[in-house]
C-alpha positions as CSV (number, residue, x, y, z in Angstrom):
1,M,0.0,0.0,0.0
2,S,2.8,2.3,0.7
3,E,4.1,1.6,-2.8
4,M,0.8,2.7,-4.2
5,A,0.8,5.8,-2.1
6,N,4.3,6.6,-3.3
7,E,3.3,5.9,-6.9
8,S,0.2,8.1,-6.5
9,T,2.3,10.9,-4.9
10,G,4.9,10.6,-7.7
11,G,2.1,10.8,-10.3
12,A,0.6,13.8,-8.6
13,Q,3.9,15.5,-8.5
14,Q,4.6,14.7,-12.1
15,A,1.1,15.9,-13.1
16,G,1.7,19.1,-11.0
17,Q,5.0,19.6,-12.8
18,T,3.4,19.1,-16.2
19,A,0.6,21.5,-15.3
20,K,3.1,24.0,-14.1
21,Q,5.1,23.7,-17.3
22,E,2.0,24.1,-19.4
23,A,0.8,27.1,-17.4
24,S,4.3,28.6,-17.8
25,V,4.1,28.0,-21.6
26,T,0.6,29.4,-21.8
27,A,1.5,32.5,-19.8
28,G,4.5,33.0,-22.1
29,R,2.3,32.7,-25.1
30,A,-0.2,35.1,-23.6
31,R,2.5,37.6,-22.8
32,E,3.8,37.3,-26.4
33,G,0.3,37.7,-27.8
34,A,-0.3,40.7,-25.6
35,S,2.9,42.3,-26.7
36,Q,2.0,41.7,-30.3
37,V,-1.4,43.2,-29.8
38,V,0.2,46.3,-28.1
39,G,2.7,46.6,-30.9
40,T,0.0,46.3,-33.5
41,A,-2.1,48.9,-31.7
42,T,0.9,51.2,-31.4
43,D,1.6,50.9,-35.1
44,Q,-2.0,51.6,-35.9
45,V,-2.0,54.7,-33.7
46,R,1.2,55.9,-35.3
47,A,-0.3,55.3,-38.8
48,V,-3.6,57.1,-37.9
49,T,-1.7,60.0,-36.3
50,G,0.6,60.3,-39.3
51,E,-2.4,60.2,-41.7
52,A,-4.2,62.9,-39.6
53,R,-1.1,65.1,-39.6
54,A,-0.7,64.7,-43.4
55,Q,-4.4,65.5,-44.0
56,A,-4.2,68.5,-41.6
57,G,-1.1,69.8,-43.4
58,A,-2.8,69.4,-46.7
59,M,-5.9,71.2,-45.5
60,A,-3.9,74.0,-44.0
61,G,-2.0,74.4,-47.3
62,D,-5.2,74.3,-49.2
63,L,-6.7,76.9,-46.9
64,R,-3.6,79.2,-47.2
65,T,-3.8,78.9,-51.0
66,R,-7.5,79.8,-51.1
67,V,-7.0,82.7,-48.7
68,S,-4.1,83.9,-50.8
69,E,-6.1,83.6,-54.0
70,E,-9.1,85.4,-52.5
71,A,-6.8,88.2,-51.2
72,E,-5.2,88.6,-54.6
73,S,-8.7,88.7,-56.2
74,Q,-9.9,91.3,-53.8
75,T,-6.7,93.4,-54.3
76,R,-7.2,93.2,-58.1
77,R,-10.9,94.2,-57.7
78,G,-9.9,97.1,-55.4
79,A,-7.3,98.3,-58.0
80,R,-10.0,98.2,-60.7
81,V,-12.4,100.3,-58.5
82,M,-9.6,102.7,-57.6
83,R,-8.7,103.1,-61.3
84,Q,-12.3,103.7,-62.2
85,W,-12.6,106.4,-59.5
86,A,-9.4,108.0,-60.7
87,D,-10.7,107.9,-64.3
88,D,-13.9,109.6,-63.2
89,L,-11.9,112.3,-61.3
90,S,-9.8,112.8,-64.4
91,G,-13.0,113.3,-66.4
92,L,-14.2,115.9,-63.9
93,A,-10.9,117.7,-64.0
94,D,-11.0,117.8,-67.8
95,G,-14.4,119.4,-67.7
96,A,-13.5,122.1,-65.2
97,D,-12.1,125.6,-65.9
98,A,-8.4,125.6,-66.5
99,D,-7.7,128.2,-63.8
100,S,-10.0,126.6,-61.2
101,P,-8.2,125.5,-57.9
102,A,-10.6,122.6,-57.6
103,R,-9.3,121.3,-61.0
104,S,-5.7,121.0,-59.7
105,L,-6.9,119.2,-56.5
106,V,-9.1,116.8,-58.5
107,T,-6.2,116.2,-60.9
108,Q,-3.8,115.4,-58.1
109,A,-6.4,113.0,-56.5
110,A,-6.8,111.3,-59.9
111,D,-3.0,110.9,-60.3
112,R,-2.7,109.5,-56.9
113,G,-5.6,107.1,-57.5
114,H,-3.9,105.9,-60.8
115,R,-0.6,105.4,-59.0
116,A,-2.2,103.5,-56.1
117,A,-4.1,101.2,-58.6
118,D,-0.9,100.6,-60.5
119,Y,0.9,99.8,-57.3
120,L,-1.8,97.3,-56.3
121,D,-1.7,95.7,-59.8
122,T,2.1,95.4,-59.8
123,R,2.8,94.4,-56.2
124,G,-0.4,92.6,-55.2
125,V,-1.3,91.7,-51.7
126,G,2.1,90.2,-50.9
127,G,3.9,93.4,-51.7
128,L,1.3,95.4,-49.8
129,V,1.9,93.2,-46.7
130,D,5.7,93.4,-47.1
131,D,5.6,97.2,-47.3
132,L,3.3,97.5,-44.3
133,Q,5.6,95.2,-42.3
134,D,8.6,97.3,-43.3
135,F,6.8,100.5,-42.4
136,A,5.7,99.1,-39.0
137,R,9.3,98.1,-38.3
138,R,10.7,101.5,-39.3
139,R,8.0,103.7,-37.7
140,P,5.9,101.7,-35.2
141,G,4.3,104.8,-33.6
142,A,3.1,106.1,-37.0
143,F,1.9,102.6,-37.9
144,L,-0.2,102.1,-34.7
145,G,-1.6,105.7,-35.1
146,G,-2.5,105.0,-38.7
147,A,-4.1,101.7,-37.7
148,V,-6.2,103.5,-35.0
149,V,-7.3,106.2,-37.5
150,A,-8.1,103.6,-40.1
151,G,-10.1,101.6,-37.6
152,F,-12.0,104.7,-36.5
153,A,-12.7,105.7,-40.2
154,V,-13.9,102.2,-41.1
155,G,-16.2,102.2,-38.0
156,R,-17.6,105.6,-38.9
157,L,-18.1,104.5,-42.5
158,A,-19.9,101.3,-41.4
159,K,-22.1,103.3,-39.0
160,A,-22.9,105.9,-41.7
161,G,-23.7,103.1,-44.1
162,S,-26.1,101.5,-41.7
163,K,-27.7,104.9,-41.0
164,A,-28.0,105.7,-44.7
165,D,-29.6,102.3,-45.3
166,G,-32.1,102.9,-42.5
167,S,-32.8,106.5,-43.4
168,G,-33.1,105.7,-47.1
169,R,-36.0,103.4,-46.3
170,S,-37.7,106.0,-44.1
171,A,-37.1,108.8,-46.6
172,Q,-38.7,106.6,-49.3
173,S,-41.8,106.0,-47.2
174,H,-41.8,109.6,-46.1
175,T,-41.7,110.8,-49.8
176,S,-44.3,108.4,-50.8
177,A,-46.6,109.9,-48.1
178,G,-46.5,113.2,-50.0
179,S,-44.7,115.4,-47.6
180,Q,-41.9,117.4,-49.2
181,S,-40.7,119.5,-46.2
182,L,-37.1,119.8,-45.2
183,P,-35.7,119.6,-41.7
184,E,-35.2,122.9,-39.9
185,D,-31.4,122.6,-39.8
186,V,-31.2,121.9,-43.6
187,A,-33.6,124.4,-45.1
188,P,-32.6,128.0,-44.9
189,P,-35.2,130.4,-43.4
190,G,-37.5,131.9,-46.0
191,L,-37.8,128.8,-48.2
192,P,-41.1,126.8,-48.3
193,G,-40.8,123.8,-46.1
194,H,-38.7,125.5,-43.4
195,G,-39.6,124.2,-40.0
196,E,-42.4,121.9,-41.3
197,V,-42.3,118.4,-40.1
């Protein structure tokens, strides 16, 4: 009986050893599989991140190109409008008396308008930006002062434009009602319509 017990203990030990070895092999395979999964996931994350960077870079480049093209288009349009105004001023100057002081002022304004339109056509928005940056470096105080004045002027023009749009509608409805009177501060005394509201 003791032999049988020894045999059974030896068999149990051997089965325990075999189970231990198989568990060790299984754990090793699980570690290997987990590391492969982590490696594959890391590679996938890198690939997705790289693709996202490439697409973001392409989109940023496309956006820069579109903004640049739009700015160039607006600059060309501005040059055409400025040239048209300068041509109109030249036409006014040509129709004025030769000794009129207004003619010389209008002629100077027309010449400056033509030069500005030529500058915009020649240099484009890139040249304009370069010249502004150069001026800002050389004279920062004048640049900031000019920016403040330009901002104020644009704000006033926008405000005047919105008032003109609103008053244009009310003037049309007022005119269609049949009243032709002028405000007191516009009509000189003695004219019909003075002070009538």
